[in-house]
N, C-alpha and C positions, 0 to 999 in steps of 0.2 A: 504493500500500500504506500509506503514512504517513497519508493522508487516511482510509482505511478504519479503521486502527488507532485514530486519533484519535476517530472516531465511536464505535467500540466502547468506548473508555475513557470517553467522555462518557456514553454510555448506561449503563455500569456504575455510574457515580457517581450519575447522576440517577434511574435507575429503581429501584434497590434499595430506598431508603426507602419508596417508594410500594408495593412488593410485599413488605414486610417480613414479613407473615404469609402464608406459603405453605400451600397445601392439598396433599393427596395427589395430586390431579390436576395441580397445578402441577409437583410433583416428577417425575411421570411424563412430563409434556411436556418438561421440561428434560432428563431422562435420555434421552429419545428424540431431541430436536431441537435442543438448544442448540448454538450455534456453537463454543463453547469446550469442548474435551474434559474439562478439569478441572471445569467446572461440571456437565457430564453425569455425571462420576464422583461428585462430591459428592452430586448428587441421587440417584444409585444407592445410595450408602451410607445416605442418609436414608430410603429406602424399605424397608430390610431388615426392621426389626421389624414394620412394618405388614403386609408381605407374609407374614412368618412367622405372623402372627396371623390373617390373613384368607384366604390362598390354600391350596388343597389341595396335597398332595405332587405329584399329577399335573400340576396347573397350574404349579407351580414347576419341575418337571422339564422341561416343555415350554418354559418361558420360558428356562431355563438352556441349553437346546439351540438354541432358535430366536429368542431375543430380538433385536430389530432393531439394538441397539447393545451395546457392551461393558458399558456402565453398567447396562442392564436385565438382562443375563445375570449380572453381578456381584451385583446385588440378589437375584435369584432363587437364585443359588448360596449366598450367605450365609444367606438365609432357609431354604433346604433343609437347610443344615448344622445349623441350630437344630432343625429337625424330626427329623433323623436321629439326633441325639445322644440316647442313652437310649431309642431307639425299638425296640430289640431286634434290629437287623440283625446277622447273624452276621459273623464274620471273613471267611469266604469271600465272602459277599455284598458286603461293603465292599471287599475286595481286587479283586473283579471290577469294581466301579464305578471304583475309583481307577486301575485299569490299562487298562480298555477303554471307559470312558465316552466318549461321542461328541464332547464338547467339553471344554476345560480347566475350564470352570465346573462341569460335571457331575462331573468327576473331583475337583475341589477340594471340592465339597460333602460328599464322603465322608471327608475328612481328619480332621475333629474327632472323629467317632465312631470312626474307625479308631485314632486315637492312644490312645483310652481302652482299646482292646484290646491294642495293641502294648506297652503298659507292662509286660505280663507276660513279654515276651521278654527274653532276655539282652542285655547291652550289645554283645557280639560279634556276635550275630545282627542287631541293629539297625544297627550300623555297616556290616555287609555289605549290608543292604538300602538304607541311605542312599547307599551308593556304587554299587550295581548295580541299583537298582529300575528297573522297566521304563518308568516315567513320572516326570516332574518332581514330580508331586503325591505319588507314593509315596516318592520320595527325600526330599521335604520332611517328610512325616509321620514316617518312620523317623528322619530327622535330628533333628527336634524332640524325639522321645522319647529318642533316644540321648543327646543333650546334656543332657537333664534327668536321665538316669540317672547321668551322670558329673559332675554339676554341682559336686560337692565338690572336684574337681581341675581345674576349668576356670579360666581367667583370660583377661583381655582379649587378651593376646598369642596365646594358642592359637586364639581365635576369629578374630582378624585373619588368622592364618596360613591357616585354612580358607577364609576369604573371598578371600584372595589366590591360592590354589592353583588354577591353571587346569586342572589334571588332574582335579579333582573335579567331579562333576555339579552342575548348576544348582540342583536342589531342595535338596541338602544345604548348599550355600553360602548359599542364601536362609534356611534354618533357622538357620544360624550367625549370619547378619547380624541376625536378629531377637533372638537371645539376646545378641549383642554390644551391641545398643541398650540393654539393661539395664545393661551395664557402663559405657556412656557417661553414665548417669544416677546410678548408685550404685557405691560409697558416696558420700555428699555431699562428702567431703573430696577425692575424685578425680574428681568429676563434671565433664563438659564444660559450659561455659556455653552459653546460647542462641546467642551469636555464633559460638562455636567449632563448634557443630553445624551452623549455617547454612553456614559456610565449608566444612566437610567435605562436607556434602550437595551443595554446588554444585561444589566444586573437586577433590575426590579423583579420582584417575585410575582408581580401581576402582569399578565400579558397585555391588558388594555393600557396600562401605564407605559409599558414598553412600547406599545404601538403609538401612543401619544408622543412620546419622546422621539421615536423614529420619524414620525410625521413632521415634527418640528425640525428635526435634524436635516431633512431634505433641503431646507432653506439655506443651510450652510454648504451642503455638498454640491449643489448646482453651481457654486462658484469655482469648483475645481474643473480641470480639463477632463474630457471624455477618456483620454488615455490614462490619467491618474485613477479615475473611477474604475475603469476596466481592470487595471492591474490590482486594485484593492479587492474587487469582487473575486478575481481568480485566486488571489492570495488567501482569501477567507474560505475557499472551497474545502469542505470536510473538516473545518476547524470546529471542534465540539464546544469551544468556549464562547462562540458567537451565537447570539440569539437569531431566530428567524426574522424578528422585527428589524433588527440592525441590518441584516442582509437585505431585507426589503428596501430599506432607506437608500442603500447604495444602488440597488437595481432601479428604483424609481428615478433617482437623480441621473443615472447613466441613460435611462430611457429619454429623459428630458433633453439631455445633450444630443443624443443621437437623432431625436425627432427634429431638432433645430438644424441638423445637417442635411436633411432631405430636401 
């Protein structure tokens, strides 16, 4: 295993500069076949805008349902989300998708458009939906809108309490984690440093707190070069001391950099 990892690391360092300018086909190949899950994921993020611009709704729906890898399904889901926002789908149509869609990626694609409709609901109704929604995606959508509705009385402690409450459903806790990420960055006088976010993203005993820290960490990571991010992702491969959330942060940041290069 050590020999294999050494080879992967060597390849990551040597090959990247040679392939610094990737094409759409390169990203599709990586999203489909790369050995490292975070490289596949980063390539999936890189494909989103191109897929939204070039693929039909039917093509994206099929890919979100049947894509060969999580990265391809993610790319299709996020692209489909762009197409559905403002496309005129009704509340009933979006609720049907977010509750009965055949894959998590199909259900997630309806979230952004649904949140634009849910904003008209009362805070009490949204909280009930965030806690009792039939799917994680519906819980997440309602949770995001609910937390936006009550933002004037939110604080970091309240959001951390939601993240730590194991009686609450996953979608609502994930929504709280993403809002909490903002409190890790602002106001500047209370913001966590990059080092503090990295430590929290790796070491927190709670996966939602790790996710919140990783989500905030992306703001720092996108300032790095794609080459530096790529090398770091390769270097972390199979490292048991690194959390999934920390790996995700690097994959997300690398995907942002790669998307900008297309």
